[in-house]
OpenMM code with the backbone's topology and positions (N, CA, C; nanometers):
from openmm import Vec3, app, unit

residues = "ASP TRP VAL ASP GLN GLU CYS VAL VAL ASP GLY ASN LEU ILE THR SER ARG PHE PRO ASP ASP LEU PRO ALA PHE CYS HIS ALA ILE VAL ALA ALA LEU THR LYS".split()
positions = [
    Vec3(0.4878, -1.2947, 0.6401),
    Vec3(0.5012, -1.3561, 0.5100),
    Vec3(0.5089, -1.2498, 0.4016),
    Vec3(0.5836, -1.2791, 0.2981),
    Vec3(0.5982, -1.1885, 0.1843),
    Vec3(0.4823, -1.2105, 0.0885),
    Vec3(0.4224, -1.1005, 0.0405),
    Vec3(0.3094, -1.1068, -0.0516),
    Vec3(0.3467, -1.0303, -0.1779),
    Vec3(0.3276, -1.0924, -0.2935),
    Vec3(0.3616, -1.0291, -0.4212),
    Vec3(0.2401, -0.9543, -0.4759),
    Vec3(0.2133, -0.8362, -0.4164),
    Vec3(0.1040, -0.7499, -0.4596),
    Vec3(0.1581, -0.6087, -0.4719),
    Vec3(0.0923, -0.5275, -0.5554),
    Vec3(0.1436, -0.3921, -0.5756),
    Vec3(0.1333, -0.3070, -0.4502),
    Vec3(0.0371, -0.3366, -0.3630),
    Vec3(0.0255, -0.2640, -0.2376),
    Vec3(-0.0363, -0.3566, -0.1338),
    Vec3(0.0195, -0.3547, -0.0128),
    Vec3(-0.0307, -0.4390, 0.0956),
    Vec3(-0.0555, -0.3509, 0.2171),
    Vec3(-0.1747, -0.3668, 0.2758),
    Vec3(-0.2101, -0.2973, 0.3996),
    Vec3(-0.2210, -0.4034, 0.5080),
    Vec3(-0.1398, -0.3886, 0.6126),
    Vec3(-0.1399, -0.4832, 0.7247),
    Vec3(-0.1454, -0.4022, 0.8529),
    Vec3(-0.2667, -0.3790, 0.9010),
    Vec3(-0.2830, -0.2947, 1.0190),
    Vec3(-0.2454, -0.1519, 0.9852),
    Vec3(-0.1473, -0.0973, 1.0566),
    Vec3(-0.1013, 0.0399, 1.0321),
    Vec3(0.0114, 0.0475, 0.9297),
    Vec3(0.0559, -0.0657, 0.8792),
    Vec3(0.1665, -0.0699, 0.7833),
    Vec3(0.1120, -0.0769, 0.6410),
    Vec3(0.1563, 0.0155, 0.5577),
    Vec3(0.1196, 0.0175, 0.4162),
    Vec3(0.2495, 0.0167, 0.3370),
    Vec3(0.2629, -0.0791, 0.2469),
    Vec3(0.3881, -0.0923, 0.1734),
    Vec3(0.3618, -0.1354, 0.0292),
    Vec3(0.4624, -0.1165, -0.0544),
    Vec3(0.4532, -0.1590, -0.1943),
    Vec3(0.5876, -0.2167, -0.2368),
    Vec3(0.5917, -0.2693, -0.3584),
    Vec3(0.7115, -0.3391, -0.4057),
    Vec3(0.8089, -0.2485, -0.4787),
    Vec3(0.7584, -0.1771, -0.5772),
    Vec3(0.8438, -0.1032, -0.6700),
    Vec3(0.7919, 0.0395, -0.6885),
    Vec3(0.8719, 0.1295, -0.7415),
    Vec3(0.8242, 0.2648, -0.7713),
    Vec3(0.7032, 0.2662, -0.8655),
    Vec3(0.6921, 0.1684, -0.9538),
    Vec3(0.5768, 0.1625, -1.0446),
    Vec3(0.4457, 0.1367, -0.9712),
    Vec3(0.4534, 0.0911, -0.8470),
    Vec3(0.3337, 0.0637, -0.7670),
    Vec3(0.2857, 0.1873, -0.6911),
    Vec3(0.3468, 0.3002, -0.7156),
    Vec3(0.3149, 0.4223, -0.6416),
    Vec3(0.1675, 0.4630, -0.6487),
    Vec3(0.0983, 0.4540, -0.7618),
    Vec3(-0.0438, 0.4914, -0.7626),
    Vec3(-0.1279, 0.4093, -0.6638),
    Vec3(-0.1060, 0.2798, -0.6583),
    Vec3(-0.1804, 0.1953, -0.5640),
    Vec3(-0.1417, 0.2283, -0.4204),
    Vec3(-0.0144, 0.2556, -0.3974),
    Vec3(0.0338, 0.2925, -0.2642),
    Vec3(-0.0309, 0.4230, -0.2187),
    Vec3(-0.0343, 0.5221, -0.3058),
    Vec3(-0.0947, 0.6515, -0.2712),
    Vec3(-0.2440, 0.6365, -0.2441),
    Vec3(-0.3109, 0.5542, -0.3217),
    Vec3(-0.4538, 0.5296, -0.2993),
    Vec3(-0.4759, 0.4681, -0.1611),
    Vec3(-0.3919, 0.3736, -0.1224),
    Vec3(-0.4043, 0.3096, 0.0088),
    Vec3(-0.3761, 0.4089, 0.1211),
    Vec3(-0.2791, 0.4973, 0.1025),
    Vec3(-0.2484, 0.5992, 0.2035),
    Vec3(-0.3681, 0.6918, 0.2223),
    Vec3(-0.4257, 0.7391, 0.1130),
    Vec3(-0.5414, 0.8293, 0.1210),
    Vec3(-0.6587, 0.7582, 0.1883),
    Vec3(-0.6825, 0.6333, 0.1525),
    Vec3(-0.7919, 0.5573, 0.2137),
    Vec3(-0.7702, 0.5412, 0.3639),
    Vec3(-0.6472, 0.5161, 0.4050),
    Vec3(-0.6175, 0.4994, 0.5473),
    Vec3(-0.6334, 0.6306, 0.6236),
    Vec3(-0.5949, 0.7409, 0.5614),
    Vec3(-0.6042, 0.8706, 0.6293),
    Vec3(-0.7473, 0.9230, 0.6376),
    Vec3(-0.8353, 0.8756, 0.5509),
    Vec3(-0.9735, 0.9231, 0.5529),
    Vec3(-1.0644, 0.8338, 0.6367),
    Vec3(-1.0104, 0.7317, 0.6992),
    Vec3(-1.0904, 0.6447, 0.7864),
    Vec3(-1.1301, 0.7183, 0.9115),
] * unit.nanometer
topology = app.Topology()
chain = topology.addChain("A")
for resn in residues:
    res = topology.addResidue(resn, chain)
    for name in ("N", "CA", "C"):
        topology.addAtom(name, app.Element.getBySymbol(name[0]), res)
């Protein structure tokens, strides 16, 4: 299903909608890598 959020984490998949969502995307990447 499509979710209208700036960043979505679904298991190993991390995605965002637009270039403006990059800060939230980067935060999610860092959080996933530090687990």
